[in-house]
N, C-alpha and C positions, 0 to 999 in steps of 0.2 A: 505495501501500500503508499501510495508515494503523499496521497493524500487523505482526509478522514471517509470520503465517497470515490475514491480513485487509484484502480488496480492498474499497475504494470506490467505488461507480461509479453513474451516474445510471440510476435506475429502469425510464427507456423502450428501456432497452438488454436489462433483462432478459422476455421472453417467458414468460406463463406456461406452467405445461403444456408444457416444453423442456429441452433437455437443456442448460443453459446450460454453456460450457466458456472460462478459462482459457488463454491464447495467453504461452506464455515462450519470449521472443525472446533469449533467453542461451544457449542451446545449436546450437551447428553447424545442427539440423535443428528449426523451430519445434517444441513440441514442449505438448500440449494435457493442462489441466488441469482435472479433473472436481470442482465445488466438492462443499465436504462439507452447504454449508448453504448458503440463497442469502435473504437478511432484507429484505423490500421495507417502503421506509415506512409505519405505516397510514393514512397521509393523502396516496397519490399516488394522482394520478386521471388516468387515461389519456386521458380526453374532454379536460379541461380541457389538456392538451400541442397535444392538436389544434385546440382553439377560441388559442389562443394566453393561456391564464391564467395564476394563476402557481400555484404546485402543489407538493408534497416530493416530486421524482425525485431522490428517494437512493433505493441499495438498499448491502449488503451483503452480499461471499462472502466465507465462511468456508472458507479449505485446512484438509486433511489435517493438512497437514504446512507449517513455514516452506519458504519457499520459495528453494535455494542461491545463493549472488551477491545476494541481494535485500538493499537495507534498506527499513523503515519509511519514511514523510514524516514532516517532523517539524510539529507541527500545536500550534496553541493562538498565542499573543500575544508577539510579539514581542519580547526584552525591550530597552527603551531607555530609556534614562539620563536620568530627568528635568534638568531646568534647573532650578537654585536661581534664586530670584525674589532683586535683590540691590538 
């Protein structure tokens, strides 16, 4: 999760014209969540995956509401203190 209601996944995991679901294992019985919106990177090319070539293998799933009990991953550059040169 990169936001309370947005999940980042691989585009090759999203099949066109299918009912994609997110599985929430935080409850006693797994719960299936239908994404409100699915966006595959415009430069993703499925044939490139099969040919072992680089492609933008990224997709985003927007949920209709935040998933209870889940927190988003902290993304970005780590905060590292710069060493002063003496």
